[in-house]
LOTI-653693 format. One line per 4 residues: for each residue x, z, y of C-alpha. Coordinates in steps of 0.001 Angstrom, whole numbers, plus 500000, padded with zeros to 6 digits. Layout:
<marlos>
X:Z:Y  ...
</marlos>
This chain:
<marlos>
682499:254023:141715  682448:256849:144202  679103:257861:145646  678426:260233:148484
675550:261931:150189  675562:264604:152881  676996:267312:150640  678460:265848:147464
681014:263297:146353  680527:262053:142802  682844:259803:140817  681435:257596:138052
683568:255329:135878  682195:251810:135495  683374:248858:133426  685525:246468:135505
682762:243843:135328  680552:246031:137560  681069:245734:141305  679996:248509:143678
677558:247419:146363  678600:248447:149895  675985:250937:151155  677574:252082:154414
674820:252956:156922  676724:251212:159738  675752:247521:159647  679152:246298:160851
681069:248294:158231  678661:247217:155503  678967:243538:156483  682783:243719:156388
682702:245419:152970  680243:242805:151669  682524:239979:152847  685508:241652:151170
683566:241946:147900  682553:238283:148014  686212:237343:148672  687299:239469:145700
684847:237584:143472  686425:234292:144613  683124:232489:145144  683857:229179:146876
680398:227606:147033  678877:228323:150465  675297:228592:149171  676297:231022:146426
678300:233112:148912  675283:233257:151201  672940:234077:148320  675189:236884:147113
675432:238199:150670  671624:238360:150909  671473:240033:147472  674017:242693:148505
672192:243362:151765  668828:243602:149971  670259:246172:147542  671735:248161:150429
668455:248176:152344  666390:249079:149270  668437:252240:148752  667820:253581:152244
665802:256789:152452  666050:257338:148697  668063:259628:146451  670239:256645:145487
673849:257409:146250  675472:254305:144747  674688:251011:143075  676665:248259:141367
675983:244916:139685  677506:242649:137087  677187:238973:136253  678911:238245:132957
678691:236068:129881  677554:237700:126626  677372:235668:123425  677877:232498:125437
674972:233112:127829  674805:234479:131394  673836:238135:131633  673225:240266:134706
672476:243926:135351  672336:246445:138158  673445:250044:137820  672165:252729:140167
673308:256326:140563  670928:258844:142100  671098:262589:142512  668529:265328:142528
668885:268990:143419  668201:271307:140482  666269:274560:140807  668826:276246:138545
672463:275757:137669  671656:275970:133941  672511:272554:132487  670381:273012:129373
667389:274118:131446  667773:270983:133574  668131:268660:130579  665102:270158:128822
663057:270002:132027  664020:266361:132654  663157:265496:129048  659725:267129:129221
658996:265625:132634  659928:262086:131586  657927:262369:128375  654866:263712:130189
655132:261099:132943  654666:258319:130417  655683:254750:130959  658834:255121:128868
659203:253364:125529  661498:256139:124339  662778:259446:125691  665346:261490:123803
667633:264453:124349  671203:263488:123549  674711:264846:123865  676312:263040:126822
679934:264089:126928  680059:267871:127238  676413:268361:128273  672937:267717:126955
671214:264897:128774  668258:262556:128507  668235:258858:127605  664987:257095:128483
664101:253417:128211  661204:251320:129383  660295:247713:129847  658719:246621:133114
657529:243312:134505  659355:242121:137624  658171:238830:139087  656747:237824:135717
659956:238601:133815  660487:241479:131433  663188:243870:132575  664694:246664:130486
665458:249883:132364  667697:252482:130784  667937:255836:132569  670424:258517:131567
670013:261922:133197  672765:264546:133141  673281:267882:134872  676553:268485:136685
677968:271693:135180  678556:274417:137748  676435:272626:140354  672739:272675:141115
672707:268914:140807  671384:266353:138361  672617:262755:138213  670453:259807:137168
672225:256630:136024  669860:253672:135629  670773:250220:134367  668248:247413:134758
668617:244016:133104  666440:241085:132163  668814:240331:129269  666699:242003:126601
668929:240638:123835  671765:242853:125081  669810:245957:126064  671893:248030:123620
675106:246954:125389  673685:248029:128739  672397:251298:127289  675955:252073:126222
677180:251237:129745  674644:253716:131193  675585:256444:128697  679318:255916:129292
678837:256026:133074  676777:259235:132810  679415:260749:130520  682045:260155:133225
680128:261836:136094  682219:264364:137952  682014:266069:141317  685230:265639:143272
684262:267476:146469  681412:269557:147771  681126:270116:151539
</marlos>
């Protein structure tokens, strides 16, 4: 998945089961990209196509005016049962280009903020990063959120990869997806 904001292009590797949500600010371009995605998924049922279209548009609208630079979703079968998740990539400017300073600061901030079941410093690829988990209630259902925070070496930029799922039985699988995605973060162009 490639994400962009005004100044940075970031590439993140995702498993093939995750599909990037079109976030183009131009409604016409976004609608065309959404239709193409639905065609790629080969959904024939008209109601399901419409429902997925509304879901994609809701995700696109929810990311407006945020630091979110990309989002994706999956709908798979794990251990014989349906399983879904969303993955979101957000960026944040760092006050320093020191990756360890950023990782330590993110760790302390997330711990102090509370609300997380666990927060730990971890080696994510070539950098130190933070892995934080929490369980939240969404419409009466428990949802597991896994956030992995990594600095981008040589840039004053931090990347947040968050996976949310209501499949609590497979939270460890989705945590690995988040860690792997964060490990793959790379800047391909800075304007």
